[in-house]
Structures are given as C-alpha cells and as structure tokens.
C-alpha positions as CSV (number, residue, x, y, z in Angstrom):
1,M,-0.3,0.1,0.5
2,K,2.9,2.3,0.9
3,G,4.0,1.7,-2.9
4,I,0.7,3.3,-3.7
5,H,1.0,6.1,-1.8
6,Y,4.6,7.1,-3.2
7,I,3.8,6.6,-6.5
8,L,0.5,8.6,-6.1
9,G,2.8,11.1,-4.3
10,I,5.3,11.3,-7.6
11,L,2.2,11.4,-9.8
12,L,1.1,14.7,-7.6
13,T,4.3,15.9,-8.2
14,F,4.7,15.6,-11.8
15,C,1.4,17.6,-12.3
16,L,2.7,20.2,-9.7
17,M,5.8,20.8,-11.8
18,I,3.9,21.2,-14.9
19,A,1.6,23.6,-13.8
20,L,4.3,25.5,-12.4
21,L,6.4,25.7,-15.4
22,I,2.6,26.6,-17.6
23,T,2.2,29.4,-15.0
24,S,6.1,30.5,-15.0
25,I,5.5,30.9,-18.8
26,E,2.3,33.3,-18.1
27,A,4.1,35.3,-15.3
28,V,6.6,36.2,-17.9
29,T,4.8,36.9,-20.5
30,Y,1.4,38.6,-19.0
31,W,2.2,39.5,-15.3
32,T,5.6,41.2,-15.9
33,P,5.1,45.0,-15.9
34,G,7.0,46.5,-18.4
35,Y,8.5,43.7,-19.5
36,Y,7.6,44.4,-23.9
37,E,8.1,48.0,-23.8
38,K,11.8,47.1,-22.1
39,E,12.4,44.4,-24.9
40,Y,11.6,46.6,-27.6
41,T,13.7,49.1,-26.3
42,K,16.7,47.0,-26.2
43,Y,16.6,46.0,-29.8
44,N,15.7,48.9,-31.1
45,V,12.3,47.1,-32.3
46,T,10.4,50.7,-32.9
47,D,13.0,51.7,-35.1
48,A,12.5,48.1,-37.1
49,V,8.9,48.7,-37.7
50,R,8.8,52.6,-38.2
51,M,5.9,52.8,-34.9
52,E,5.4,54.7,-31.9
53,M,6.0,52.6,-28.9
54,D,2.5,53.0,-27.5
55,D,1.2,52.4,-31.1
56,L,3.6,49.0,-30.8
57,L,2.5,48.2,-27.3
58,D,-1.4,48.5,-28.0
59,V,-0.4,45.8,-31.1
60,T,1.1,43.8,-28.4
61,D,-1.6,44.0,-26.3
62,E,-3.7,42.9,-28.5
63,M,-2.1,39.7,-30.1
64,M,-1.7,38.9,-26.4
65,S,-5.2,38.8,-25.7
66,Y,-6.0,37.1,-28.8
67,L,-3.4,34.1,-28.1
68,R,-5.2,33.8,-24.5
69,G,-8.3,33.3,-26.6
70,N,-10.0,36.7,-25.0
71,R,-9.9,38.1,-29.2
72,K,-11.7,37.0,-32.0
73,D,-9.2,37.5,-35.1
74,L,-6.1,39.1,-35.3
75,H,-7.2,42.3,-37.8
76,V,-5.7,45.0,-35.8
77,P,-5.3,48.3,-37.5
78,T,-2.4,50.4,-35.9
79,I,-0.1,52.9,-38.1
80,V,3.3,51.9,-39.6
81,D,5.6,54.6,-40.8
82,G,2.8,57.3,-40.8
83,Q,0.6,55.2,-42.4
84,P,-2.5,53.3,-41.5
85,R,-2.7,49.6,-41.8
86,E,-3.3,46.6,-40.2
87,F,-0.4,45.2,-38.5
88,F,-0.5,41.4,-39.3
89,N,-0.7,40.3,-42.6
90,E,-2.3,37.1,-43.8
91,R,0.6,34.8,-43.0
92,E,1.5,36.1,-39.9
93,I,-2.5,35.7,-39.1
94,A,-2.3,32.2,-39.9
95,H,0.9,31.4,-38.0
96,M,-0.6,32.8,-34.7
97,E,-3.8,30.6,-34.8
98,D,-1.5,27.8,-34.8
99,V,0.7,29.8,-31.8
100,R,-2.9,30.5,-30.2
101,G,-3.7,26.8,-30.1
102,L,-0.4,26.0,-28.2
103,F,-1.6,28.7,-26.0
104,I,-4.6,27.7,-24.9
105,G,-3.5,23.9,-25.3
106,G,-0.8,25.0,-22.5
107,L,-4.0,26.5,-20.3
108,R,-6.0,23.6,-20.7
109,L,-2.9,20.9,-19.6
110,R,-2.5,23.1,-17.0
111,R,-6.1,23.0,-15.4
112,L,-5.6,19.0,-16.2
113,C,-2.9,19.1,-13.9
114,L,-4.1,20.9,-10.9
115,A,-7.4,18.1,-11.2
116,G,-4.9,15.6,-11.4
117,I,-3.4,17.0,-8.0
118,V,-7.0,17.4,-6.4
119,V,-7.9,13.6,-7.3
120,C,-4.1,12.4,-5.9
121,L,-5.2,14.0,-2.9
122,G,-8.7,12.5,-3.0
123,I,-7.1,8.9,-3.8
124,L,-4.3,9.5,-1.0
125,T,-7.0,10.4,1.7
126,L,-9.3,7.7,1.0
127,L,-6.7,5.5,1.2
128,K,-5.6,7.0,4.8
129,A,-2.4,7.7,3.8
130,D,0.1,10.3,6.2
131,L,0.1,13.0,4.2
132,R,2.2,15.2,6.2
133,R,4.7,12.4,6.2
134,L,4.3,11.2,2.6
135,L,3.6,14.4,0.5
136,P,6.9,16.2,1.6
137,R,9.1,12.9,0.6
138,A,7.4,12.8,-2.4
139,V,7.4,16.2,-3.7
140,L,11.1,16.4,-3.0
141,A,11.8,13.2,-4.9
142,G,9.6,14.0,-7.4
143,D,10.8,17.9,-7.8
144,G,14.7,16.6,-7.4
145,C,13.9,14.3,-10.8
146,F,11.9,16.7,-12.5
147,F,14.4,19.7,-11.9
148,T,17.0,17.9,-13.1
149,A,15.5,16.9,-16.5
150,V,14.8,20.4,-17.3
151,C,17.9,22.0,-16.4
152,I,19.7,19.1,-18.5
153,L,17.4,20.0,-21.2
154,A,17.7,23.8,-20.8
155,A,21.7,22.9,-20.9
156,V,21.4,21.4,-24.0
157,I,19.4,24.1,-25.7
158,A,21.6,27.1,-24.6
159,S,24.2,24.9,-26.2
160,D,22.9,25.7,-29.5
161,F,19.8,28.0,-29.1
162,S,19.0,28.9,-32.7
163,R,19.3,25.1,-33.7
164,Y,16.5,24.3,-31.2
165,F,14.4,27.1,-31.5
166,I,14.2,25.5,-35.2
167,V,13.6,22.0,-33.7
168,F,11.1,22.9,-31.2
169,H,9.1,25.1,-34.3
170,H,9.2,21.9,-36.4
171,I,8.0,19.7,-33.0
172,F,4.9,21.6,-32.6
173,F,4.0,23.1,-36.0
174,N,3.0,20.7,-38.7
175,N,3.5,23.9,-41.8
176,D,6.4,26.8,-42.6
177,L,4.8,29.6,-41.4
178,W,6.6,30.2,-39.2
179,I,9.3,30.9,-41.1
180,L,8.8,34.9,-41.8
181,N,10.7,37.5,-44.1
182,P,12.0,40.6,-41.8
183,E,11.0,42.4,-45.3
184,T,7.4,41.7,-45.6
185,D,6.3,40.6,-42.3
186,L,6.4,42.8,-39.1
187,L,5.9,40.3,-36.6
188,I,9.4,38.7,-37.1
189,N,11.1,42.3,-36.2
190,I,9.0,42.6,-33.0
191,V,9.7,39.7,-31.7
192,P,13.5,38.6,-32.9
193,E,15.8,35.8,-31.9
194,P,17.2,37.4,-28.9
195,F,13.8,38.3,-27.6
196,F,13.1,34.5,-27.3
197,L,16.4,34.3,-26.2
198,D,15.7,36.8,-22.9
199,T,12.3,35.3,-22.5
200,A,13.5,31.9,-22.0
201,A,15.8,32.8,-19.7
202,R,13.3,34.9,-17.6
203,I,11.2,31.6,-17.5
204,G,13.8,29.6,-16.4
205,L,15.2,32.2,-13.9
206,V,11.3,32.1,-12.3
207,Y,10.4,28.7,-12.6
208,G,13.6,27.5,-11.1
209,I,13.0,29.9,-8.1
210,S,9.8,28.3,-7.4
211,I,11.1,24.8,-7.8
212,V,13.7,25.7,-5.4
213,L,11.3,27.3,-2.8
214,I,9.1,24.1,-2.7
215,F,12.2,22.0,-2.8
216,L,13.1,23.9,0.6
217,L,9.6,23.9,2.1
218,C,9.4,20.1,1.7
219,L,13.0,19.8,3.2
220,G,12.1,22.3,6.1
221,L,8.8,20.4,6.9
222,I,10.8,17.0,6.7
223,L,13.4,18.5,9.1
224,A,10.9,19.8,11.6
225,G,8.9,16.2,11.3
226,R,12.2,14.7,12.8
227,R,12.7,16.6,15.6
228,R,9.0,16.3,16.5
229,K,10.3,13.0,16.6
C-alpha cells in the first residue's frame, strides 16, 4: 500500500511541476509589468517596424489577448511609418492561429494537472495515507528528478539556441508559416530571436525559483517532523 501512496505522491508532484512551468510562462509573458516595452527598447524594435512605442504596445496587448482566446481575430489596425494599415498580414495571422492553439493547449494542460493534483490528494485521503509524512518526501523526490531533467534540457538548448529554436518549431508546427520574412512581415521584427532568448531565460529563472522554494519548504517540513520525533 505504501508503494501506491508513493506513486500517487510522485504523480501529484509531476502534475505540480508541469502546472508551475506553464504558470511561469504565463507570469513572464502576461504578468511582468513593462516587459515588452523594455525588450522593444533594448532591441530598437520601434525603429525596425517604424512605429511609435505606444502603438506597438497596443498591438502587443491585442496579440496577447488573442493568444489567450480573449480576442476573436488578429485584424489589428495601427500606424506604421505614419500610414494607417493592419499590423498583421495573412501569413502572420495564419501562423498566430497555430501559436494560439499552443497557448490555449497549455492552459488546458495546466487545468488538467491541477485536477490531477486534486484527484491524487482525494485518493490518498481515501487510502488513509499520512499526507504530512508522505507529501514532503514525494514532492522532494519528484521535484529533484523533474528539476534535474529540466536543467539538462535547458543546458542542451542553451548550447545552440538557434538550432533548438528551429527544432522547437518543427516539433510543434506542421507547416512552414513560422518562417517569416523581415522585409515583409512585421511580426518577426517585433519578436527577434534575442527576444525569445531573453524570455526563455526569464521563464527559466522564475521556474527555477519556484521549484527551489518548494524544495526548501518540503525539506523544512521533513526536518521539522524529525525534530518532533
């Protein structure tokens, strides 16, 4: 029976780690004040797209709203080089439809993982597991394994970000719409590769901090339990 308890605890931990990863992505891309303006300034994006910062940030807000499913389409009027036009062309819109599928899929996966956590806790409670003793140990073990795997993957990606950035697109997209032309497609100019590198690094930092905090919390609970005994 203890084996079943431990397996459920590890499964709960993996669900927690996945939910935290998706939340870390959301925290960086949606909850960080001034992030896009800072990145656009850093890489002179307004010059590349010939737009005012306020107009570019308005377009970004509409794009991010669309990716969450809060906007029906990406027909976004703006001012480019002093002339009114729609920001996104048809190829960019088609690609962003695919990207929205990934975003919404990620949010659904997080909800599934949160449901998995609740189910595991419910089963463990029905099995009369000692949650105060089991969960810190299971989370500590699962946390360590998952974090190690993520660190290895991050090190591999960091060794040649451009290569694995392309690999990522081949894995998650079944077309070539993501291959954009900076001469005709404004989207590639507002999110150049260094922007993705900065964003990935920030997501990794937020995720790493959250995992370390959970690790320290569980370790503290285990040590406190030993002192009580």
